[in-house]
C-alpha positions as CSV (number, residue, x, y, z in Angstrom):
1,M,0.1,0.0,-0.2
2,T,1.2,3.4,-0.9
3,L,1.7,6.0,2.0
4,F,2.6,9.5,2.3
5,R,5.9,10.5,3.4
6,P,6.8,14.0,4.9
7,C,9.9,15.8,4.2
8,I,12.0,18.9,5.2
9,D,13.7,20.7,2.6
10,L,16.5,23.1,3.6
11,H,18.5,25.5,1.3
12,Q,20.5,28.1,3.0
13,G,19.3,27.3,6.5
14,Q,15.6,27.8,5.7
15,V,12.8,25.6,5.0
16,K,12.0,26.0,1.4
17,Q,10.4,24.5,-1.8
18,I,12.1,24.7,-4.8
19,V,12.1,23.8,-8.4
20,G,14.5,20.8,-8.4
21,G,16.2,21.1,-11.8
22,S,16.9,25.1,-11.0
23,L,19.2,24.3,-7.9
24,N,23.0,25.4,-8.7
25,D,25.7,27.4,-7.0
26,N,23.7,30.5,-7.5
27,G,20.6,29.6,-5.8
28,A,17.4,27.9,-7.0
29,K,13.9,29.0,-8.2
30,T,11.7,29.0,-5.2
31,N,8.0,28.2,-4.7
32,F,7.9,28.6,-0.9
33,I,10.0,30.0,2.1
34,S,8.7,29.3,5.5
35,E,8.5,31.4,8.4
36,H,9.0,28.6,10.6
37,G,12.4,26.7,11.3
38,A,13.2,23.0,10.7
39,A,12.4,22.3,14.3
40,Y,8.7,23.3,13.8
41,Y,8.2,20.7,11.2
42,A,10.1,17.9,12.8
43,N,7.6,18.7,16.2
44,L,4.7,18.5,13.7
45,Y,5.5,15.2,12.3
46,R,6.4,13.8,15.6
47,E,2.9,15.0,16.9
48,K,1.3,13.4,13.9
49,D,3.1,10.3,14.3
50,L,4.2,10.5,10.6
51,T,7.2,8.4,10.0
52,G,9.6,7.7,7.0
53,G,10.3,11.4,6.4
54,H,13.4,12.8,5.5
55,V,15.3,16.2,5.7
56,I,17.4,17.0,2.8
57,A,19.9,19.7,2.9
58,L,20.3,21.3,-0.5
59,G,23.8,22.8,-0.3
60,P,25.7,24.2,2.5
61,G,24.6,26.4,5.4
62,N,22.0,24.1,6.7
63,E,24.0,22.2,9.6
64,T,22.4,24.3,12.2
65,A,18.6,23.7,11.0
66,V,19.4,20.0,10.4
67,L,20.7,19.6,13.8
68,E,17.7,21.0,15.3
69,A,15.2,18.9,13.2
70,L,17.1,15.5,14.3
71,S,17.2,16.8,18.1
72,H,13.3,17.6,17.9
73,W,12.5,13.9,16.9
74,P,15.2,11.7,17.8
75,D,15.0,8.6,15.3
76,G,12.1,9.9,13.6
77,L,13.6,11.2,10.7
78,Q,16.1,10.3,7.7
79,F,18.9,12.6,7.0
80,G,20.4,13.3,3.4
81,G,23.0,16.0,1.9
82,G,26.5,15.8,1.9
83,V,26.7,12.4,3.8
84,N,29.9,10.4,3.5
85,I,31.7,7.7,5.3
86,D,33.3,10.1,7.5
87,N,30.2,12.2,8.9
88,A,27.7,9.4,8.4
89,Q,27.8,8.0,12.0
90,R,27.8,11.6,13.5
91,Y,24.3,12.1,11.8
92,L,23.0,8.7,13.2
93,D,24.3,9.6,16.7
94,A,22.4,13.3,16.4
95,G,19.3,11.5,15.8
96,A,18.8,10.5,12.3
97,K,17.1,7.1,12.1
98,Q,18.9,6.4,8.9
99,V,21.1,8.6,6.3
100,I,20.6,9.0,2.7
101,V,23.9,9.0,0.3
102,T,24.1,9.7,-3.5
103,S,27.1,12.1,-4.4
104,W,29.6,10.6,-2.4
105,L,29.1,7.2,-4.0
106,F,30.2,8.2,-7.3
107,E,33.7,8.6,-8.7
108,D,34.0,10.4,-12.1
109,G,30.3,9.6,-13.1
110,E,30.5,6.0,-12.1
111,L,28.9,4.3,-9.0
112,S,31.8,3.3,-6.7
113,W,30.8,-0.4,-5.6
114,S,33.9,-0.2,-3.2
115,R,32.4,3.0,-1.5
116,L,29.0,1.6,-1.1
117,A,30.4,-1.6,0.3
118,Q,32.5,0.6,2.7
119,L,29.6,2.4,3.9
120,T,27.5,-0.1,4.6
121,A,30.0,-1.9,6.6
122,A,30.7,0.9,8.7
123,I,27.2,1.8,9.5
124,G,24.9,-1.1,8.7
125,R,22.5,-1.6,5.8
126,D,19.8,-1.2,7.9
127,K,21.0,2.5,8.5
128,L,21.5,3.5,4.8
129,I,19.2,4.6,2.3
130,L,20.4,5.3,-1.2
131,D,19.2,8.5,-2.9
132,L,18.9,7.5,-6.6
133,S,17.4,10.9,-7.7
134,C,17.6,11.0,-11.5
135,R,16.7,12.9,-14.6
136,R,15.5,11.4,-17.7
137,T,17.1,11.4,-21.3
138,D,16.4,9.7,-24.4
139,Q,18.1,6.2,-23.1
140,G,16.0,6.3,-19.9
141,W,16.4,7.6,-16.3
142,F,19.8,8.2,-15.0
143,I,21.0,8.9,-11.4
144,A,21.7,12.6,-10.9
145,T,24.3,14.0,-8.3
146,D,25.7,17.2,-7.3
147,R,22.1,19.0,-6.6
148,W,20.7,17.1,-9.6
149,Q,23.1,19.0,-11.8
150,T,25.3,16.2,-12.8
151,I,23.7,13.1,-14.8
152,T,25.9,10.0,-13.9
153,R,26.2,6.8,-16.3
154,T,24.1,4.8,-13.6
155,E,20.7,4.0,-15.3
156,I,17.8,3.1,-13.2
157,N,16.9,-0.2,-14.4
158,A,16.2,-3.7,-13.2
159,D,19.5,-4.9,-12.7
160,N,20.8,-1.7,-11.1
161,L,17.9,-1.7,-8.7
162,A,18.2,-5.3,-7.8
163,H,21.9,-5.1,-7.3
164,L,21.6,-1.8,-5.0
165,A,18.6,-3.1,-3.0
166,Q,21.2,-5.6,-1.5
167,H,23.2,-2.8,0.3
168,C,20.6,-0.4,1.9
169,A,17.5,-0.5,3.5
170,E,15.5,2.0,1.3
171,F,15.6,3.9,-1.8
172,L,14.6,7.6,-2.2
173,I,13.9,8.9,-5.5
174,H,13.4,12.3,-6.5
175,A,12.3,12.7,-10.5
176,A,14.4,15.9,-10.5
177,D,12.9,17.1,-14.0
178,V,9.5,17.4,-12.4
179,E,10.6,18.3,-8.8
180,G,8.6,21.2,-7.5
181,L,6.6,21.9,-10.6
182,Q,3.3,20.6,-9.5
183,A,2.6,19.4,-13.0
184,G,2.1,15.8,-12.1
185,I,4.2,12.9,-11.3
186,D,6.4,11.2,-13.6
187,E,4.0,8.1,-14.1
188,D,6.4,6.1,-16.4
189,L,9.1,6.1,-13.6
190,V,6.9,5.3,-10.9
191,A,5.5,2.1,-12.8
192,L,9.1,1.4,-13.6
193,L,10.0,1.5,-9.8
194,G,6.9,-0.4,-8.9
195,R,7.9,-3.3,-11.0
196,H,11.6,-3.5,-10.0
197,C,12.1,-2.2,-6.4
198,S,12.2,-5.1,-3.9
199,I,12.9,-2.8,-0.6
200,P,11.0,0.3,0.6
201,T,11.1,3.0,-2.0
202,T,9.8,6.6,-1.8
203,Y,8.9,8.7,-5.0
204,A,9.3,12.6,-5.1
205,G,8.4,14.8,-7.7
206,G,5.5,16.7,-9.3
207,A,2.6,15.7,-6.8
208,R,0.1,18.1,-6.7
209,S,-3.0,16.4,-4.9
210,V,-4.4,13.6,-2.9
211,E,-5.2,12.0,-6.3
212,D,-1.6,11.4,-6.9
213,L,-1.2,9.2,-4.1
214,R,-4.1,7.0,-5.6
215,R,-2.1,7.2,-9.0
216,V,1.2,6.0,-7.3
217,E,-0.6,3.3,-5.6
218,E,-2.0,2.0,-8.7
219,L,1.0,2.4,-11.1
220,S,3.1,0.8,-8.5
221,N,0.5,-1.7,-7.3
222,G,1.1,-0.3,-3.8
223,Q,5.0,-0.6,-3.7
224,I,5.9,2.9,-4.1
225,D,5.4,5.5,-1.4
226,L,4.8,9.3,-2.0
227,T,6.5,12.5,-0.7
228,I,4.3,15.7,-1.6
229,G,6.2,19.1,-1.1
230,S,5.1,22.2,-2.9
231,A,1.6,21.3,-3.4
232,L,1.2,21.0,0.4
233,D,-0.8,23.3,2.6
234,I,1.9,23.4,5.1
235,F,4.3,24.6,2.5
236,G,2.2,27.3,1.2
237,G,0.5,24.9,-1.3
238,T,-3.3,24.9,-2.3
239,G,-3.7,21.3,-4.0
240,V,-3.5,19.1,-0.8
241,S,-3.8,19.5,3.0
242,L,-1.6,17.6,5.5
243,Q,-4.9,16.4,7.1
244,E,-5.8,14.8,3.8
245,C,-2.6,12.6,3.8
246,L,-3.1,11.8,7.4
247,D,-6.5,10.6,6.5
248,W,-4.8,8.7,3.6
249,N,-2.3,7.0,5.7
250,K,-5.1,6.1,8.4
251,S,-6.9,4.8,5.3
252,R,-4.1,2.4,4.5
253,R,-2.9,1.2,7.7
C-alpha cells in the first residue's frame, strides 16, 4: 500500500520548496520559504506520528537547521545532503534514524561499488538509504548527483535496482525534472519503480493533489510511497492538505 511520506527541504538554512532542476551554486527557483524553522516541522511530524520522513540539506549552510530537526524527533527522521563515510555516524548519533547518500558514492560519473561496500560495512545496511534521484534522457532515467546537476552513467533499471537493494534499507528517488513543478508525477518512472524495487521506496516529484497518492498506488501496485512538497498546505500549497495525507495514511494502515 502506498503511504504519504513527509519532508523537510533545507536551502541556505531555511525550510523551502524549490524547483529541483533549477538548483545550482547561485541559488534556485523557489516556490516557498517558510516562516518556521526545521524544528517546527520535525515537531509537527512527531505530533502526527508521521514516520519515514526525510530531511534534505540542499547545499551548504544548513547544518544548524539539520541538527535542530534531528534533535526534535530523535530516530524519527532520515537525513541526506553531503553525507559520506566520515560524517554518516555523526548524523546517526545526532538523531537520524537513517542517512541518505548519493554524491559521495560516485567517482567520475560512475557508481563506486567499493565505496558503497565500505559505507554499508561502517554503519550497517539497515541505516543506509540510497538516494537514486534521477533525470530523464533519451536512453532512460539516470542517477543525478551534485544537487541534480550532474547526470551520471548509472541507469535506473531492473538490474541496478536489484543489485543496489542488497546494500541498503530503502531507496529515495526524486524525479528532478518535475520536482517542484506541481505538474504531475512522472508516471512512467513510478511504474518502473513499482515493477523493480524490492525494498521500501519513496518517490518525489510533481505531486499536486491527494489523487496522486491514488495514482502512485495504482501504477506501482502499492509498492511505492509518495512525498508531496510544494502542493502541500504546510508549504504554502493549495493542492492538498496535510490532513488529507494523514487521512490517506490512516485508511491504508
